[in-house]
One Martini backbone bead per residue (centre of mass of N, CA, C, O) as a GRO file, in nm:
protein
  302
    1UNK     BB    1  -7.209   3.862   1.876
    2UNK     BB    2  -7.470   3.725   1.754
    3UNK     BB    3  -7.675   3.758   1.509
    4UNK     BB    4  -8.003   3.821   1.479
    5UNK     BB    5  -8.258   3.641   1.355
    6UNK     BB    6  -8.526   3.663   1.195
    7UNK     BB    7  -8.835   3.547   1.243
    8UNK     BB    8  -9.048   3.332   1.102
    9UNK     BB    9  -9.345   3.375   0.976
   10UNK     BB   10  -9.623   3.227   0.973
   11UNK     BB   11  -9.835   3.101   0.786
   12UNK     BB   12 -10.134   3.133   0.688
   13UNK     BB   13 -10.428   2.999   0.777
   14UNK     BB   14 -10.620   2.759   0.645
   15UNK     BB   15 -10.919   2.695   0.542
   16UNK     BB   16 -11.125   2.462   0.572
   17UNK     BB   17 -11.315   2.300   0.333
   18UNK     BB   18 -11.576   2.285   0.530
   19UNK     BB   19 -11.542   2.599   0.519
   20UNK     BB   20 -11.613   2.904   0.498
   21UNK     BB   21 -11.500   3.215   0.518
   22UNK     BB   22 -11.711   3.273   0.765
   23UNK     BB   23 -11.700   2.981   0.931
   24UNK     BB   24 -11.914   2.811   0.800
   25UNK     BB   25 -12.086   2.527   0.750
   26UNK     BB   26 -12.083   2.308   0.490
   27UNK     BB   27 -12.194   2.114   0.255
   28UNK     BB   28 -12.161   1.791   0.167
   29UNK     BB   29 -12.063   1.652  -0.143
   30UNK     BB   30 -12.182   1.339  -0.200
   31UNK     BB   31 -12.217   1.316  -0.516
   32UNK     BB   32 -11.885   1.337  -0.557
   33UNK     BB   33 -11.872   1.061  -0.389
   34UNK     BB   34 -11.806   0.750  -0.495
   35UNK     BB   35 -11.784   0.585  -0.237
   36UNK     BB   36 -12.055   0.669  -0.125
   37UNK     BB   37 -12.229   0.582  -0.365
   38UNK     BB   38 -12.161   0.282  -0.356
   39UNK     BB   39 -12.259   0.232  -0.067
   40UNK     BB   40 -12.550   0.327  -0.111
   41UNK     BB   41 -12.626   0.111  -0.322
   42UNK     BB   42 -12.579  -0.135  -0.148
   43UNK     BB   43 -12.774  -0.055   0.084
   44UNK     BB   44 -13.024  -0.038  -0.092
   45UNK     BB   45 -13.035  -0.338  -0.163
   46UNK     BB   46 -13.049  -0.445   0.126
   47UNK     BB   47 -13.312  -0.298   0.205
   48UNK     BB   48 -13.495  -0.446   0.008
   49UNK     BB   49 -13.456  -0.728   0.127
   50UNK     BB   50 -13.555  -0.661   0.407
   51UNK     BB   51 -13.833  -0.564   0.318
   52UNK     BB   52 -13.932  -0.833   0.204
   53UNK     BB   53 -13.910  -0.990   0.470
   54UNK     BB   54 -14.096  -0.805   0.629
   55UNK     BB   55 -14.349  -0.858   0.463
   56UNK     BB   56 -14.368  -1.161   0.513
   57UNK     BB   57 -14.379  -1.140   0.819
   58UNK     BB   58 -14.634  -0.966   0.831
   59UNK     BB   59 -14.820  -1.161   0.685
   60UNK     BB   60 -14.787  -1.395   0.883
   61UNK     BB   61 -14.893  -1.246   1.130
   62UNK     BB   62 -15.173  -1.185   1.015
   63UNK     BB   63 -15.262  -1.474   0.962
   64UNK     BB   64 -15.228  -1.578   1.254
   65UNK     BB   65 -15.422  -1.373   1.374
   66UNK     BB   66 -15.671  -1.464   1.220
   67UNK     BB   67 -15.673  -1.757   1.311
   68UNK     BB   68 -15.691  -1.694   1.610
   69UNK     BB   69 -15.956  -1.532   1.601
   70UNK     BB   70 -16.132  -1.746   1.466
   71UNK     BB   71 -16.084  -1.972   1.669
   72UNK     BB   72 -16.175  -1.812   1.914
   73UNK     BB   73 -16.459  -1.756   1.805
   74UNK     BB   74 -16.549  -2.053   1.778
   75UNK     BB   75 -16.507  -2.131   2.072
   76UNK     BB   76 -16.696  -1.921   2.187
   77UNK     BB   77 -16.947  -2.017   2.035
   78UNK     BB   78 -16.948  -2.305   2.145
   79UNK     BB   79 -16.976  -2.225   2.437
   80UNK     BB   80 -17.241  -2.066   2.405
   81UNK     BB   81 -17.403  -2.299   2.279
   82UNK     BB   82 -17.378  -2.490   2.514
   83UNK     BB   83 -17.516  -2.310   2.722
   84UNK     BB   84 -17.780  -2.280   2.569
   85UNK     BB   85 -17.851  -2.582   2.548
   86UNK     BB   86 -17.851  -2.639   2.849
   87UNK     BB   87 -18.075  -2.436   2.910
   88UNK     BB   88 -18.296  -2.569   2.737
   89UNK     BB   89 -18.298  -2.845   2.883
   90UNK     BB   90 -18.352  -2.735   3.165
   91UNK     BB   91 -18.629  -2.614   3.091
   92UNK     BB   92 -18.756  -2.890   3.023
   93UNK     BB   93 -18.719  -3.026   3.303
   94UNK     BB   94 -18.920  -2.820   3.445
   95UNK     BB   95 -19.183  -2.969   3.309
   96UNK     BB   96 -19.164  -3.180   3.512
   97UNK     BB   97 -19.395  -3.379   3.710
   98UNK     BB   98 -19.305  -3.549   3.995
   99UNK     BB   99 -19.606  -3.546   4.148
  100UNK     BB  100 -19.749  -3.703   3.953
  101UNK     BB  101 -20.044  -3.896   3.896
  102UNK     BB  102 -20.225  -4.135   3.780
  103UNK     BB  103 -20.558  -4.108   3.662
  104UNK     BB  104 -20.601  -4.431   3.587
  105UNK     BB  105 -20.422  -4.617   3.803
  106UNK     BB  106 -20.189  -4.655   3.623
  107UNK     BB  107 -19.882  -4.696   3.505
  108UNK     BB  108 -19.796  -4.353   3.433
  109UNK     BB  109 -19.657  -4.045   3.252
  110UNK     BB  110 -19.867  -3.846   3.136
  111UNK     BB  111 -19.864  -3.627   3.363
  112UNK     BB  112 -19.560  -3.580   3.403
  113UNK     BB  113 -19.533  -3.513   3.064
  114UNK     BB  114 -19.755  -3.317   2.953
  115UNK     BB  115 -19.595  -3.047   2.883
  116UNK     BB  116 -19.408  -3.181   2.671
  117UNK     BB  117 -19.630  -3.284   2.479
  118UNK     BB  118 -19.745  -3.003   2.419
  119UNK     BB  119 -19.482  -2.905   2.277
  120UNK     BB  120 -19.426  -3.226   2.182
  121UNK     BB  121 -19.561  -3.522   2.051
  122UNK     BB  122 -19.256  -3.667   2.013
  123UNK     BB  123 -19.241  -3.724   2.293
  124UNK     BB  124 -19.129  -4.023   2.501
  125UNK     BB  125 -18.882  -3.930   2.704
  126UNK     BB  126 -18.632  -3.984   2.974
  127UNK     BB  127 -18.274  -3.956   3.003
  128UNK     BB  128 -18.033  -4.096   3.253
  129UNK     BB  129 -17.721  -4.037   3.441
  130UNK     BB  130 -17.583  -4.044   3.721
  131UNK     BB  131 -17.339  -3.803   3.757
  132UNK     BB  132 -17.411  -3.663   3.482
  133UNK     BB  133 -17.489  -3.488   3.165
  134UNK     BB  134 -17.705  -3.711   3.122
  135UNK     BB  135 -18.016  -3.518   3.059
  136UNK     BB  136 -18.277  -3.611   2.841
  137UNK     BB  137 -18.472  -3.606   2.594
  138UNK     BB  138 -18.693  -3.819   2.395
  139UNK     BB  139 -18.751  -3.902   2.065
  140UNK     BB  140 -19.035  -3.992   1.826
  141UNK     BB  141 -19.007  -4.048   1.454
  142UNK     BB  142 -19.121  -4.285   1.237
  143UNK     BB  143 -19.160  -4.082   0.966
  144UNK     BB  144 -18.862  -3.938   1.053
  145UNK     BB  145 -18.567  -4.007   0.988
  146UNK     BB  146 -18.333  -3.847   1.183
  147UNK     BB  147 -18.451  -3.565   1.258
  148UNK     BB  148 -18.303  -3.524   1.559
  149UNK     BB  149 -18.008  -3.487   1.470
  150UNK     BB  150 -18.089  -3.163   1.347
  151UNK     BB  151 -18.304  -3.111   1.588
  152UNK     BB  152 -18.494  -2.972   1.808
  153UNK     BB  153 -18.762  -2.974   2.014
  154UNK     BB  154 -18.907  -2.756   1.809
  155UNK     BB  155 -18.783  -2.828   1.504
  156UNK     BB  156 -18.520  -2.687   1.485
  157UNK     BB  157 -18.227  -2.623   1.379
  158UNK     BB  158 -17.947  -2.841   1.499
  159UNK     BB  159 -17.637  -2.963   1.593
  160UNK     BB  160 -17.737  -3.123   1.855
  161UNK     BB  161 -18.006  -3.200   1.898
  162UNK     BB  162 -18.188  -3.506   1.992
  163UNK     BB  163 -18.256  -3.765   2.141
  164UNK     BB  164 -18.344  -4.081   1.967
  165UNK     BB  165 -18.556  -4.312   1.844
  166UNK     BB  166 -18.577  -4.559   1.656
  167UNK     BB  167 -18.806  -4.596   1.397
  168UNK     BB  168 -18.825  -4.928   1.433
  169UNK     BB  169 -18.940  -4.895   1.691
  170UNK     BB  170 -19.148  -5.004   1.967
  171UNK     BB  171 -19.381  -4.785   2.167
  172UNK     BB  172 -19.627  -4.876   2.401
  173UNK     BB  173 -19.871  -4.969   2.622
  174UNK     BB  174 -19.862  -5.282   2.499
  175UNK     BB  175 -19.557  -5.240   2.386
  176UNK     BB  176 -19.216  -5.351   2.291
  177UNK     BB  177 -18.919  -5.364   2.205
  178UNK     BB  178 -18.633  -5.566   2.304
  179UNK     BB  179 -18.478  -5.309   2.159
  180UNK     BB  180 -18.379  -4.993   2.249
  181UNK     BB  181 -18.273  -4.731   2.029
  182UNK     BB  182 -18.042  -4.462   2.102
  183UNK     BB  183 -17.958  -4.142   1.977
  184UNK     BB  184 -17.650  -3.936   2.007
  185UNK     BB  185 -17.443  -3.690   2.044
  186UNK     BB  186 -17.078  -3.632   2.028
  187UNK     BB  187 -16.961  -3.372   2.135
  188UNK     BB  188 -16.644  -3.225   2.162
  189UNK     BB  189 -16.747  -3.106   2.453
  190UNK     BB  190 -16.932  -3.361   2.583
  191UNK     BB  191 -17.210  -3.353   2.494
  192UNK     BB  192 -17.482  -3.534   2.549
  193UNK     BB  193 -17.322  -3.850   2.467
  194UNK     BB  194 -17.015  -3.806   2.553
  195UNK     BB  195 -16.995  -3.985   2.827
  196UNK     BB  196 -16.997  -4.284   2.711
  197UNK     BB  197 -16.679  -4.318   2.669
  198UNK     BB  198 -16.620  -4.376   2.974
  199UNK     BB  199 -16.665  -4.701   2.946
  200UNK     BB  200 -16.360  -4.768   2.891
  201UNK     BB  201 -16.361  -4.745   3.201
  202UNK     BB  202 -16.394  -4.920   3.487
  203UNK     BB  203 -16.451  -4.684   3.687
  204UNK     BB  204 -16.694  -4.568   3.537
  205UNK     BB  205 -16.874  -4.814   3.551
  206UNK     BB  206 -16.877  -4.839   3.864
  207UNK     BB  207 -17.020  -4.541   3.889
  208UNK     BB  208 -17.221  -4.615   3.606
  209UNK     BB  209 -17.442  -4.882   3.585
  210UNK     BB  210 -17.696  -4.687   3.536
  211UNK     BB  211 -18.012  -4.641   3.354
  212UNK     BB  212 -18.257  -4.396   3.285
  213UNK     BB  213 -18.594  -4.473   3.135
  214UNK     BB  214 -18.858  -4.253   3.098
  215UNK     BB  215 -19.180  -4.294   2.995
  216UNK     BB  216 -19.514  -4.266   2.921
  217UNK     BB  217 -19.529  -4.590   3.043
  218UNK     BB  218 -19.286  -4.555   3.242
  219UNK     BB  219 -19.043  -4.669   3.452
  220UNK     BB  220 -18.677  -4.734   3.406
  221UNK     BB  221 -18.409  -4.968   3.470
  222UNK     BB  222 -18.064  -5.003   3.365
  223UNK     BB  223 -17.798  -5.236   3.311
  224UNK     BB  224 -17.480  -5.252   3.231
  225UNK     BB  225 -17.308  -5.505   3.004
  226UNK     BB  226 -17.199  -5.316   2.758
  227UNK     BB  227 -16.904  -5.165   2.579
  228UNK     BB  228 -16.833  -5.027   2.244
  229UNK     BB  229 -16.636  -5.006   1.958
  230UNK     BB  230 -16.721  -4.904   1.609
  231UNK     BB  231 -16.680  -4.946   1.261
  232UNK     BB  232 -16.941  -4.917   1.030
  233UNK     BB  233 -16.751  -4.967   0.769
  234UNK     BB  234 -16.516  -5.172   0.843
  235UNK     BB  235 -16.754  -5.313   1.031
  236UNK     BB  236 -17.019  -5.543   0.914
  237UNK     BB  237 -17.064  -5.795   1.123
  238UNK     BB  238 -17.221  -5.573   1.335
  239UNK     BB  239 -17.544  -5.453   1.305
  240UNK     BB  240 -17.665  -5.339   1.592
  241UNK     BB  241 -17.922  -5.149   1.476
  242UNK     BB  242 -18.097  -5.425   1.378
  243UNK     BB  243 -18.152  -5.517   1.679
  244UNK     BB  244 -18.488  -5.519   1.783
  245UNK     BB  245 -18.686  -5.759   1.684
  246UNK     BB  246 -18.612  -6.044   1.861
  247UNK     BB  247 -18.523  -6.343   1.857
  248UNK     BB  248 -18.345  -6.574   2.017
  249UNK     BB  249 -18.108  -6.584   1.820
  250UNK     BB  250 -18.061  -6.277   1.794
  251UNK     BB  251 -18.026  -6.220   2.090
  252UNK     BB  252 -17.775  -6.398   2.143
  253UNK     BB  253 -17.600  -6.260   1.929
  254UNK     BB  254 -17.597  -5.979   2.047
  255UNK     BB  255 -17.479  -6.046   2.326
  256UNK     BB  256 -17.219  -6.185   2.231
  257UNK     BB  257 -17.101  -5.950   2.068
  258UNK     BB  258 -17.104  -5.730   2.286
  259UNK     BB  259 -16.927  -5.884   2.499
  260UNK     BB  260 -16.673  -5.942   2.311
  261UNK     BB  261 -16.625  -5.610   2.269
  262UNK     BB  262 -16.599  -5.519   2.556
  263UNK     BB  263 -16.487  -5.285   2.810
  264UNK     BB  264 -16.687  -5.436   2.991
  265UNK     BB  265 -16.689  -5.622   3.308
  266UNK     BB  266 -16.996  -5.728   3.433
  267UNK     BB  267 -17.122  -6.035   3.449
  268UNK     BB  268 -17.355  -5.991   3.237
  269UNK     BB  269 -17.631  -6.207   3.099
  270UNK     BB  270 -17.866  -6.191   2.900
  271UNK     BB  271 -18.200  -6.305   2.846
  272UNK     BB  272 -18.449  -6.423   2.698
  273UNK     BB  273 -18.694  -6.157   2.779
  274UNK     BB  274 -18.531  -5.929   2.798
  275UNK     BB  275 -18.483  -5.585   2.820
  276UNK     BB  276 -18.332  -5.353   2.600
  277UNK     BB  277 -18.064  -5.098   2.590
  278UNK     BB  278 -17.936  -4.874   2.327
  279UNK     BB  279 -17.652  -4.669   2.295
  280UNK     BB  280 -17.561  -4.415   2.041
  281UNK     BB  281 -17.239  -4.285   1.926
  282UNK     BB  282 -16.974  -4.113   1.866
  283UNK     BB  283 -16.630  -4.211   1.758
  284UNK     BB  284 -16.286  -4.067   1.708
  285UNK     BB  285 -16.076  -4.311   1.628
  286UNK     BB  286 -16.263  -4.304   1.375
  287UNK     BB  287 -16.440  -4.197   1.098
  288UNK     BB  288 -16.685  -4.436   1.175
  289UNK     BB  289 -16.739  -4.413   1.473
  290UNK     BB  290 -16.880  -4.599   1.754
  291UNK     BB  291 -17.060  -4.585   2.064
  292UNK     BB  292 -17.175  -4.865   2.270
  293UNK     BB  293 -17.451  -4.908   2.499
  294UNK     BB  294 -17.553  -5.185   2.702
  295UNK     BB  295 -17.878  -5.281   2.846
  296UNK     BB  296 -18.082  -5.404   3.118
  297UNK     BB  297 -18.372  -5.461   3.261
  298UNK     BB  298 -18.465  -5.432   3.629
  299UNK     BB  299 -18.739  -5.265   3.595
  300UNK     BB  300 -19.069  -5.275   3.593
  301UNK     BB  301 -19.281  -5.092   3.348
  302UNK     BB  302 -19.587  -5.112   3.191
   0.00000   0.00000   0.00000
């Protein structure tokens, strides 16, 4: 029988270097690991680059947020200003006494508009186009040119202003210029005279052919015969707002020019002796654009 050889006893198990003799986990000395240190340095550089991009991104977001908030605030202010202005004009229209009759027995709107004149003696009349938002008082201040371009009915500063009659026009109980020119803002929200640019479309003209302009001296209706855009700086060949007290030659020239430029095909040609009404507002297809609507009186008053 073969002699049994004694089995070799396995060598004692060595404790892993990650553990202390007590068998507890020890901290890994990463500072002595050059590979780890090199990787850490590379990642640190990359982190800085990413941080820089993040900063720029954050700044851009903040800027866009500010722009958005400011723009939103301005739009909100414009909306509120529009509503306030509409409310102010509506309050003025409530002062008109539609039931008043002339105390003198002659055709006159002195009593009809008495409360508006009491509020401001430079009130001269009321202009409107049916089924539009054009429904406003008209001011007349011959000694203060363009005053109501930036002042409200009470004479306080206002971006909206109030429609006003050209200071060179004449309008009295005894007579008036044969072309009354009224200016009004075309606010970008469409208020005041903003609806006038609608006459660029034939359908709009068909639906709104008449303008009402009732003054202290009587009511009047005008029919639109021309409407056109003009750049008052680039095109000086037709200074339309200088045709006010016209002789027959100037009258015919005004009518010919207005009709030749017109977006409206009205089929109407005023004749010398007719009374004209011209409305003028801004038009934004050019930097100095104006939109002009011309009409002739079809009902005599005063």
